N, C-alpha and C positions, 0 to 999 in steps of 0.2 A: 472504376471502382464503384460509382454509384450503382451500377447494374448489379454487382456482387452484393452489395447492400441489402437491396430489397430482395435478393434470392435467399440470402442470410436470415432475413428477418421472416420471410414467408415460411421457411422451415422451423426457425425456432418457435412462433406461435402455433403452428400445425394448421396453417389455414385450411379450409375444406369446402367444396361446394358439389354437389351430386357425386359425392364419393370420390372426387379427385382434388388434388391440390391447387390453391388459387395464389396464382402470383400476383404481388402487389404492382401497380402500374408505376411507371417511372417518375410521374408528377407527384407520388405519394411517398416518395424514397426521404425526402428531407425529414419527414415527420417520423418515418420509421426508424430513421438513425437515432433521433432522440430518444424513442422507445428502448432500442437498444442500449443507448448510453445510460438511460434511467436504470436499467436493470443490473448493468454490469458496475457502474460507479463506485458503489461501496467497496467492492472487492477492490478496486483501482486505488482509493483512499485510504484503506486498511493497511495495504502492503505498504504503501509510501510511508504511512506512520511508523510502521514497525522498522522499516530500512532507516529512518531517520533517529531512531532512539538507540540509547546504549552505547553511545560513541566515547563517553568520558565518564569517570568517576572521581575526578579531581580536576582542578585548574592547572596544577602543577605539571609542567612536562617534564619527561624525564632528562636527567643528566646526560651528558655524552656517553653512549654506550648502554645506558639503562635500557631495561626492556620489560615486558610484562607479556604474558598470555592467559587470555580470560576467556572462558566459557561462557556467554551471556543468552539469556532468554528473555525476549521481548514479546509480551502479550498485549495484542490489541485488543481492545474492549468495543464491541460494536455496539454504538449507541443505538437506542430505540429508533431514532430518526432516520437511521440508514437502513432498516428492515422493511420499509415500505416506500414507494413513491406514488406522487400525484398523476394519476391517470390522465387528467384534462391537462395538466402542464406538459406532460410526454406525449401523449397523444393527440392532443388538439381535437380538433372535429372529426379527423379521420379514423382515428381508433378510439372507440368509446366502450363505456360500460356502464351497467346500473349502479357498480361499486365506485367508490370515490377513490380508492387506493388498491395497489397491488403489491406482491411481495417482490422486494430484490433478490438479488441472488444469494443474501445472508438472511432473508426473511422467511416466513411460514412456508412448509411444502406445500401448502394448498394452491391449486391453480386459480386463476381469475378468468371467468368468462367474460369475453371482449367482442366486439364487433368492430370489422372492417369496412368503413362505409366508402365505397367506391363510387365517388361523384360522378365519375365519367360514365359509368355503365348504368348506374343507379342500383347495381346490385350489392345489398348487404350481406357480408358473410359473419358468421359467428366462428370464433375460435378461441381456443384455451391459452393464456399467456401462463408459461411455466412457473411453479411455485420456487422457492430457494432452498437452501442446505439448512436452514433454521440455525445459524451459527452465532453462540453467544460472544466468542472470542477467537481470535486467531494468533496461535504461537509461534513465533519464529526463532528457533536456536541459530545461533552462529559463533564460530571461534574467531576471535580476534587477537591480533599481535601488534604490539608498539615497540619502537625503539627510539632512543633519543639521539639528536642529531646537534649541530653547534647551535649558538645563538637562543638556548632555551627551545627548541623546537624539537616536536616528534611527530612521526610518521606511524600511522595505524593502517593494518591491513585487516580485513574480514571476509570470512568464508565459510560457505556451508554448501556441502553435496547435496545431490537430490535426495529430499526427504518427503515423506508424507507427513502433512500437517493437519490432515483433516479426511474426511469421506470424499474420495475421488480428487483430492487436490496433493500434487507434487510440488515442490519449489527447490530452487537452488540459487545462490547469491555469491556475488564479490561486490567488495568495496574498498575505497582507500580514503583516508582521512589525514588531517593536519591540525595540529596544535602550537600556538605560538604564544610565549609569555609577553604580555603587554607592560608589565611595571617595569622591567629593564630598561625601557625607553624613556622613564620619567628620572632624569639626572637628580641625585641627592634626594628623592622622595620615594621613589618606587622600593628602594630597599627597606625603607623604614616603615612601610605600610604592613600591619601584620595579618596579610592575607595573600591569597595569589589569584591572578586575574589573567585571563587567556582568551584568546580568539580561536575559536574552533570551527574548521569545516570538515563535510564528509560528503561522499558520493558513492552510491550503491546501486547495483543493477540486479533485478530478481528475475528469473526466469520461472514462469508457473504454468503446470499443465494442469487440465482438470477435465472433467467429463460432464458434456451437457447433451441430455436427451439421447444418451448411450453413445457418443462420439467425441473424440479428444479435440479441445481447442488450447490455445496458449495465449498466456497475456506477459508481455515485457514491462517491467515498471522501472523507471530509472528516478532515482530520488535524490535531492541534494538538499541538504542543510547547513546553515551558518548560525554560530551560536556565540554569545559572550557568556563566559562560564567565570563563577567566583568560588573559591573554596577556602576553608580553614581547618586545619588540623589541631586537635586537641587530645594530646596523649594517643591513645590506639583508633580514636574515631576522626574521620574528616567528613565535614559536612560540605555539600555544594548545591550550587543553583546555578540554573541555566536561562537566558533569555535567547530566542533564536527565531529563524524562519524556516519554513520547510517549502520545499517545491517537488513536485511528481508529476511523471506524464506516463501513461500505459497506453500500449499499443495491443490491439486483439486480433488474432489471427487464426486462421482453419488452413489446413491443407489441401492441396488439390484433391478432386474426386471426394469432396465432402458431400454426403447424402443427408438431407433434412427433410424429413417426411415425404419421401420419394423423389425428392429433387436432388441431382447430382450435377455438378459442374466439375470442369477441369481446372479453372484458374483458382489462384489462390487468393483468399478472403483476408482484408485487412482493414481494420477500423482504428483510426487513433482518437483517443480520447482527450479531453481538453486538460490542461495543467491544473492539477490541484494545489493551490497555494494558499499557506496561512501561518500565523504566529504560534509559537509554542513556549510554554515554560516547564520547567522541571525543578524539582527538588529531591535530594537524596543524601544517603548517609554510606560511608564506606568503612570497614571495619578491618585494621592492620594488624596482622598477627605475623610479626617478623616479616617474612617474604609472601605469606598468603594473604589474601585480599578476599573480601566478601562485600558484595555492594548491593543496594537495592534502591531504586528510584521510581518516581511516577511522573509521567508527563501529562500536564493539562493541554489539550488541544481538541480539535474536531474528532479526532479519534483517540481518545486517553490510551495511554500505554503503561503498562507495569513492567519494570525491568528488575530482573535478578541475575547476579552476575558471581563466579566464584574463578580466582586466578591465582597467579604468582606474579610479583613484581619486586625488581631490583632496581635501586637508585632511582 
């Protein structure tokens, strides 16, 4: 896999010397992997945040046989810190530049001139690190359905067919979640507390296809969230807050016969990104109109997320 990593990097940054592509030597692969990770990490982080949002709009699970069907739009706001990466931290002394920062995949479209310092041969090669898509936010629409089971427990399933969510980016997802009432297990007190309190968890898998340097690559993101959710209903309005934990991992792959800057190889390229783990809090409101519900909430996290939802809910 390491051999494929340096071939991928060599193509991505378009290394050239004397009119021909210059491969990165094997002993520089580890640093090259950090450069790839720095460029793509914001996409992995934002998709993970979007997948872990919008799971709930109340802490109260459905009664047995109750159900809901909701169309949700999770819009992940890309922070300014995710639009560039520090060249020194990512490239070390092997991949350097006169600039201190370069664009990530969500940053400026401007390429960054860098130099590959080949310490073994003493040959320094200039190359262009690609710019990004200049993306301010990533919208992730999805359909979610829930049904009530025994013991104040509800199961949720979410789905999105392959959709275009930006220039050269297509995504589809599937997820499953569970919500369980906690106050029922406090004898004599739980029923007297004028609010709902539940433990909620969800798992989602997102497949992403995008185009880099005119060729298709894919990212598969797996995201998990666990939350403590509290809510209170007053007339037609339900207010809810949540405190939880997010985890996400992403794998970057290309197909065989992938050609980058004149380099073609027969084997599949696969790069696993480190898990993105962080705490999250959110606050929201749900408007209840008979069986129709409208929800809006905001999640405070490394990648903030605004959620809007429209659905029907019974029991």
